[in-house]
BADRENLO-346140 format. One record per residue: x, y, z of N, C-alpha, C, CB in turn. Coordinates in steps of 0.001 Angstrom, whole numbers, padded with zeros to 6 digits, always signed. Glycine has a CB too. Example, Ala and Ser with C-alpha at 12.3 -4.5 7.8 and 13.67 -1.06 7.14 Angstrom:
! residues 2
+013190-005690+007800+012300-004500+007800+013200-003300+007800+011308-004473+009046+012850-002250+007080+013670-001060+007140+012900+000030+007870+014084-000598+005725
//
This chain:
! residues 200
+003791-013605-020371+002224-014758-019760+002060-015586-020629+000545-014114-019587+001196-016674-020344+001527-017969-020743+001050-018232-022304+000856-018974-019716+000328-017201-022726-000555-017023-023986+001349-016983-024966-002012-015040-023953+001929-016114-024636+003173-015379-025412+003435-017158-024664+004223-013340-024855+004152-017488-023683+004907-018323-024172+004472-019598-024319+005863-018296-023598+003445-020040-024832+002660-021030-026018+003097-020399-026881+001044-021236-026189+002593-019703-027213+002927-019188-028574+004285-019184-029657+002705-018032-028354+005518-019056-028573+007213-018654-028648+007785-020442-028630+007940-017417-026801+006698-021194-028289+007109-022351-027920+005970-023388-029180+006886-022504-026012+005592-022533-029803+005384-023946-031059+005192-023281-032524+003678-025071-030742+005304-024240-033345+005663-024292-034760+004757-023137-035704+005376-025892-035268+003682-023309-035141+002332-021700-035953+003988-020358-035464-000422-021113-034069+003935-020746-034116+004251-019155-033687+005894-019226-033839+003665-018653-031826+006898-019848-034162+008098-020076-035005+007744-019405-035993+008509-021434-035373+006722-019935-036715+006659-019741-038117+006401-017737-038133+005128-020924-038862+004848-017317-037353+005189-016043-037573+006598-015586-036855+004029-015244-037132+007326-016061-036001+008065-014589-035846+009200-015170-037213+008992-014130-033795+009079-016052-037851+010620-016183-038473+010316-015261-039651+011236-017923-038994+008704-014430-040051+008098-014255-040944+009079-012320-039843+006104-015080-041262+007940-012099-038950+008017-010807-037849+009503-010490-037893+007493-011201-036095+010926-011112-038242+011645-011019-038143+012660-010873-039985+011613-011875-037096+012296-011641-040253+011925-011549-042055+012152-010206-042737+010218-011837-042408+010894-009607-041497+010568-007743-041678+011264-006950-041191+009394-007132-041138+011879-007201-040251+012732-006818-039697+014102-006446-040816+012845-007800-038656+014842-007773-041107+015913-007210-042264+015682-007095-043173+016866-007675-042577+014432-006840-043877+014033-006142-045079+013980-004455-044510+012423-006826-045699+013268-004008-043488+013660-002384-042972+015068-002390-043269+013401-001951-041186+015355-002683-042210+017527-002684-041915+018106-002080-043358+018550-004937-041732+017877-003355-044243+018290-003083-045673+017125-001959-045962+018263-004576-046782+015843-001635-046636+016325-000397-046891+015895+000366-046417+016377-000037-047816+016330+000462-045198+016200+001899-044254+014668+003166-044900+018192+002922-044556+015596+004445-045244+014622+005242-045711+013570+004664-046959+015375+006429-046119+014066+003997-047333+013243+003734-048365+012087+002717-048450+013999+003481-049216+011374+002518-046876+010726+001399-046452+009244+002225-047251+010843+000986-044500+008643+001295-047638+007158+002035-048576+006170+000518-047067+007028+001428-051663+006434+000560-046495+005614-000472-046098+005752-001763-046647+004445-000130-046274+004580-003089-046075+005150-003618-046412+005282-004534-047132+005361-003637-045952+006319-005485-047119+006726-006175-048979+005311-007122-049549+008519-007723-048935+005476-007188-050551+004182-008241-051103+003993-009315-050402+004324-008848-052489+005822-010462-050030+005435-011039-049732+005699-011832-048223+005442-011324-050645+005633-010253-047380+005794-010467-045788+004057-010833-045750+006490-008777-044654+003500-009445-046563+002022-008910-046378+001351-010189-046745+001522-007525-047384+001632-010502-047563+001132-012363-047797+001181-013180-046905+001900-013232-048704+002517-013354-046434+002482-014724-045166+001725-013550-044377+004369-015594-044245+001759-012866-043700+000790-012021-042416-000678-012237-042863+001091-010074-042290-000750-011476-043864-002343-011974-043870-003056-013753-044293-002979-010905-045088-002489-014295-044450-002496-015184-044326-003247-016360-043053-001520-015004-044560-001988-015456-042234-001875-016131-040415-002824-015870-040048-000877-015625-039223-003466-013791-039775-004895-013603-039091-006270-014286-040038-005132-011790-038909-006230-014569-041404-007071-015588-042183-006894-016807-041862-006900-015584-043502-006259-017246-041327-006507-018640-041030-006759-018708-039782-005510-019532-041342-008679-019796-039668-009196-019434-038349-008479-020637-037656-010948-019337-038185-007944-021719-037807-007680-022329-036946-006957-022656-035759-007663-022678-037305-006511-023797-035229-005858-022986-034079-004547-022831-034217-006027-023541-032790-003975-023724-035144-002028-023322-035367-002181-021055-035953-000996-025004-037785-003769-021876-036708-003635-019288-037379-003714-018289-036332-005486-018308-038525-004268-019521-035200-004390-018263-033732-003473-017903-033173-005057-018567-032504-002307-019215-032979-000946-019448-032547-000391-018530-032956-000297-020541-032884+000224-018442-034395+000186-017569-035414-000233-016075-035110-000650-018137-036338-001718-016005-034549-001561-014686-034678-001418-014014-033248-002700-014158-035476-001280-014402-032640-000705-014523-030943+000674-013637-031128-000259-016497-030273+001461-014172-031787+002993-014000-032342+002625-012635-032938+003682-015292-033590+001948-012502-033601+002172-011048-034006+001757-009866-033306+001651-010868-035120+000239-010809-032647-000006-009107-031683+001032-008915-030589-001684-008985-030669+001912-009724-029991+003193-009736-029126+003799-008083-029174+004426-010979-029847+003460-007775-031240+004465-007269-031735+003483-006227-031969+005335-007965-032791+002500-005815-031616+001510-004735-032318+002211-003474-032378+000091-004482-031515+002761-002969-031411+003229-001538-031654+004864-001459-033135+003834-000939-029649+005271-002522-032774+006388-002857-034025+005572-002898-035419+007222-004528-033795+004492-003484-035623+003762-003157-036991+002875-002304-037228+003193-004040-037446+002884-001908-036171+001732-000227-036367+002788+000071-036816+000912+000989-034999+004123+000165-036716+004984+001728-037195+005436+000955-038873+006971+002317-035760+005468+000099-039187+006018-000723-039995+004855-000846-041306+006390-002091-039148+004035-001549-040344+002671-001942-041414+001234-001019-040728+002255-004105-041331+001223-000160-040772+000049+000579-040081-001598+000064-041361+000616+002816-040059-001741-000171-042252-002363+000011-042813-002612-001654-042170-002106+000700-044109-001403-002886-042848-002152-004555-041682-002650-004101-040704-001047-005836-040866-002088-003443-040011-003282-003564-038540-003693-002729-038621-003029-003678-037051-004434-001349-039014-006130-001831-038680-006759-002134-039666-007089-000844-038081-006332-002725-040758-007142-003507-041356-007687-005063-041169-006680-003387-042283-006548-005979-040655-006529-007243-040277-006078-007008-039075-005825-008174-041048-005195-006682-038026-004288-007093-037067-005221-006249-035641-002455-006509-037516-006444-005433-036172-007222-004509-034528-008325-005509-034563-008007-002372-034623-009080-005450-035981-009907-006317-035613-010160-007088-034837-010014-006712-036067-009176-008339-034804-009115-009353-033901-009139-009530-032534-008353-009772-034107-008885-008357-031577-009078-007621-030395-010722-007646-030302-008355-006068-030481-011495-007387-030619-012804-006992-030191-013320-008294-029262-013808-006643-031562-013164-007710-028412-013808-008085-027344-015602-008045-026935-013090-007356-026551-016477-008220-026276-016654-009831-026668-016700-010190-027529-017455-010473-026419-016545-009624-028760-017571-010315-030293-016449-011435-030363-017788-009057-032247-015234-011736-030773-014286-012269-030690-013419-013575-029510-013912-011254-030828-015158-013254-028993-014824-013791-027401-013349-014253-026592-015607-015057-027304-013537-015665-026600-011387-015857-025723-010259-015490-026440-010668-017639-025424-010706-016102-027699-009512-015204-028644-009204-013750-028924-009655-015505-029882-010217-013214-028774-010102-011604-028568-009415-011251-026871-011957-010848-028748-009049-012270-026050-009046-012247-024947-007409-012541-024877-010120-013127-024335-007334-013887-025642-005563-014540-025893-004482-012838-026946-005790-016759-027634-005113-012283-027694-005036-011388-028208-004675-010650-027336-005862-011132-028816-005178-009831-026618-004930-008558-025866-004119-009200-024338-006643-007622-025571-004210-010965-023999-003157-011050-023283-001827-010965-023805-003268-012019-022712-001478-011339-024641-000295-011286-025405+000164-009613-025957-000598-012337-026680-001010-008859-026014-000335-007708-026129+000037-006627-024997-000983-007169-026981-000657-006821-023933-000262-006636-022388+001042-007193-022054-001280-007326-021421+001348-008818-021878+001805-009291-021780+003038-009721-022160+001268-009499-021743+002919-008949-023121+004405-009236-023892+006040-008366-022999+004124-008360-025841+005439-007565-022922+006387-006585-022997+007179-005841-023764+006904-006820-022585+006589-005398-024415+006649-004870-025423+005952-003857-026397+006764-005562-025720+004807-003653-025109+003633-002666-025854+004522-001366-025463+001697-002690-025087+004185-000117-026609+004810+001028-026962+003010+001576-026128+005468+001315-029013+002343+002071-025232+001681+003014-024295+000507+003284-026149+003105+004760-023302+001193+003810-026827-000077+005094-027439+000286+004327-028859+000340+007418-027315+000435+002952-029020+000022+002609-030140-001345+002050-030071+000904+001806-030675-002123+002074-028591-003329+001378-028695-004432+002390-029069-003632+000632-027392-005266+002570-029985-005889+003256-031055-007275+003523-030908-005720+002584-032199-007998+004791-030767-008843+004697-030534-009665+002905-030908-009142+005908-031036-009768+002530-031802-010438+001795-032028-010343+000959-031498-010533+001636-032811-009436+000438-030196-009136-000916-028985-010148-000208-027976-007124-001177-028168-009744+001066-027778-010285+001556-026349-011860+000552-026005-010676+003580-026490-012855+000664-026667-013630+000332-026156-013641-001483-026055-014586+001082-026738-012719-002113-026344-012901-003529-026271-011751-003622-024721-012351-004497-028025-011175-002516-024832-009846-002965-023833-010510-001898-022200-007685-002146-024801-011589-001359-022042-012251-001283-021617-013486-002317-021260-012231-000514-022022-014112-002675-021757-015234-003679-022043-014125-005081-021092-015682-003929-024286-012956-005210-021175-012103-006847-020615-011825-006180-018964-009975-007407-021787-011668-004725-018557-011384-004780-017522-012966-004468-016828-010158-003911-017310-013549-004123-017224-014946-004538-016488-015364-005540-016509-015949-004035-016773-015387-006799-017316-015941-007627-017093-014161-009019-016241-016987-007851-018734-013177-008318-015897-012641-009099-014802-011896-009895-015839-013718-009911-013710-011872-009790-017256-011729-011143-018248-010493-011915-018149-011792-010771-019774-009383-011106-017903-007841-011482-018341-006907-012026-016800-006994-009779-019139-006114-012948-017087-005027-013507-015777-005275-012623-014540-003196-013330-016180-004672-012096-014292-004303-010893-012609-003313-010532-013039-003973-011469-010806-001881-011239-013396-001141-010271-013849-000606-010066-014530-000679-009986-013524-001370-010293-016306-002014-009372-016971-003320-007704-017037-002285-010231-017387-003698-008207-015875-004781-007139-015312-004399-006175-014826-005588-007485-014410-002697-006888-014089-002599-005149-013618-001247-004741-014842-001922-004823-011340-000909-005008-015592-000463-004069-016825-001456-003633-017716+000503-004717-017701-002874-003963-017827-003731-003794-018115-003978-001938-017024-004502-005288-017965-004130-002275-016072-004514-000940-014864-003096+000218-015463-004217-001671-012494-002486-000631-015467-000748+000571-015363-001500+001182-016805+001692-000492-015669-001377+000695-018341-001225+001136-018989-002701+002530-018470-000999+000122-020141-003804+001718-018710-005699+002692-017985-004327+004030-017153-007425+001024-015767-003636+004036-016850-003200+004934-016034-002302+005799-016619-002720+004399-015004-001120+005086-017676-000584+005992-018480-001183+006745-019461+000210+005513-018957-002620+005800-020252-003083+006371-020952-003663+008240-020819-003839+005412-021111-004543+008300-019047-004813+008824-018354-003679+010190-018555-004966+007957-017290-002809+010345-018034-002312+010531-018195-001373+011760-019244-002539+009756-017972-000909+010771-020086-000160+011334-021528-000783+010896-022758+001376+010830-021694-001715+010336-022952-002531+009757-024068-003628+010952-024154-003208+008110-023716-004248+011413-023622-005114+012622-023911-005379+013656-023690-005793+012593-023861-005580+014724-024094-005479+016153-024416-006792+016489-023251-005745+016606-026343-007480+015552-022936-008658+016497-022278-009179+014507-021580-010194+017831-023935-008685+013932-020301-009198+012563-020015-010279+012847-019977-008827+011801-018925-010555+014047-019835-013008+013416-019183-013510+013848-020232-014352+014514-017445-013132+014114-021747-013638+014749-022848-014232+012839-023258-012226+015881-024035-015191+013239-023538-015719+011353-024963-016405+010712-023876-013922+009724-025803-016319+010551-022390-017078+009792-021222-015930+008977-021405-018766+009102-021328-014983+008095-022308-013849+007402-021894-012938+007380-020090-012975+007991-022989-012831+008480-019274-012220+008429-018446-013634+007924-017512-011324+009687-018258-014842+007827-017649-015959+007952-016322-016036+006743-016717-017458+008994-016148-016808+005822-017935-015968+004247-018445-015303+003642-017421-014732+004378-019602-013979+004427-017193-013125+003506-017177-013284+003296-015704-011766+003830-017775-013460+003941-015127-014296+004509-013385-014746+003238-013052-015927+005814-013344-015799+003306-013861-016972+002407-013724-016767+000984-013853-017930+002738-014658-015540+001057-014623-015226-001110-015316-014237-001479-014063-013852-001513-017570-013647-000151-012884-012816-001065-012351-013248-000926-010653-011163-000702-012803-012860-002068-010341-013087-002590-009398-012650-001675-008328-012625-003762-009454-012842-001574-006820-012748-000493-006109-010839-001314-005578-014401-000197-004744-010713-002226-005749-009005-002757-005513-008196-001494-006794-008695-005127-006194-009041-001986-007673-008286-002055-009058-007978-000035-009279-009663-003035-010626-009656+000171-008388-008569+002071-008399-007979+002597-007803-008933+003248-008407-007771+002215-006798-006692+001947-005378-005491+002097-006459-006772+000040-004268-005155+001177-006980-003793+000827-007585-003962+001726-008957-003525-001007-007867-004815+001948-009467-004919+002818-010156-004573+004427-010443-005665+002598-010119-005143+005032-009263-004861+005647-008495-003483+006545-008216-005144+004938-007864-002814+004767-007300-001304+004518-007093-000464+005232-008637-001040+002531-006892-001127+005233-009617-000546+004164-010681-000362+005871-011412-001829+002499-011583-001034+006587-011187-001634+008411-011870-000598+008941-011087-003577+009299-011395+000062+008651-009512+000202+009855-008097+002107+009210-009650-000191+009189-005064+002648+008121-009545+003409+007295-010657+004195+008526-010976+002466+006527-012040+003097+008113-012365+003309+009360-013911+003474+010420-013239+001898+009727-015164+002285+010884-012742+002769+012497-012669+004169+012537-011585+001270+013637-011907+004624+012196-010689+005997+012352-009928+007095+012397-011426+006339+010731-008622+007173+011151-012388+007901+010857-013444+007593+012073-014080+007624+009572-014164+006885+012534-014501+006633+013913-015693+007303+015298-015326+004872+014359-015826+007855+015886-015944+008588+017215-015588+008099+018757-014938+009086+017514-016774+008114+018896-014293+007294+019571-013853+006345+020790-014063+007737+019639-013281+007111+020836-015390+005811+021884-015931+004842+021334-017026+006437+023300-016655+005226+019761-016600+004228+019345-017612+003302+018294-016239+005115+018332-019317+003666+018635-015096+002943+018330-014231+001464+019755-013414+004194+017787-013320+002449+020633-014079+001336+021330-013778+000160+021770-014871+001861+022403-013207+000638+021536-016272-000036+021246-017466-001403+020407-016626+001046+020254-018699-000688+018663-016558-001877+017889-016040-003024+018100-014958-001382+016931-015668-002425+018366-014661-003036+018812-012998-004266+020015-013474-001428+019777-011689-003592+020706-014020-004407+022055-014662-005817+021828-015630-003261+022876-015718-005803+021040-016400-007089+019944-016985-007674+019152-016160-006707+018932-017983-007056+018660-014899-008766+017834-014272-009699+019340-012805-007977+015430-012759-008382+020524-012317-008927+021263-011837-009716+022462-012430-008219+021442-011204-009288+022277-013977-010636+023190-014625-011986+022802-014867-010397+023598-015884-011852+020814-015026-012959+020536-015028-013946+020117-014572-012980+020310-015387
//
């Protein structure tokens, strides 16, 4: 996405990328002994997300590109410091930049979309707040979540809210992607997925 390209080619983005690379190096060195972010890296990441200037926001966007990796290696940092930046509309345009980086980076592992992020995710789809190409990624992610993430996608109201949020053309694309993911599933899983909907 444009936001990702911008962050990659600016000094603050390079600064964040340096610390991400250093984190990977330390993770490799520590192996199974990894117990979360070392103090120096945690300090750098906290400095980035707490800096409210444009430079700080640009560096934060780079962290959002690697949300999934950070979720695995630094879950407490993600929960306490990174995830709140995605709150929309509370964080206005900056939150949209975070979502654009998250969805457009090509590095997203869908399971990292935590319960805390779901309301904002649905809100940005409803308001059609993202660029077209990024919205396509969002609809694809929504279809994946519907099939693979929830034991019962009808429970809790998320599926109903999602359908209300999607425009008519987006509903068609969403339904097509549901079919794609069902076809990709193993036969025994297909039966399980269909039974969820039929029984409800």
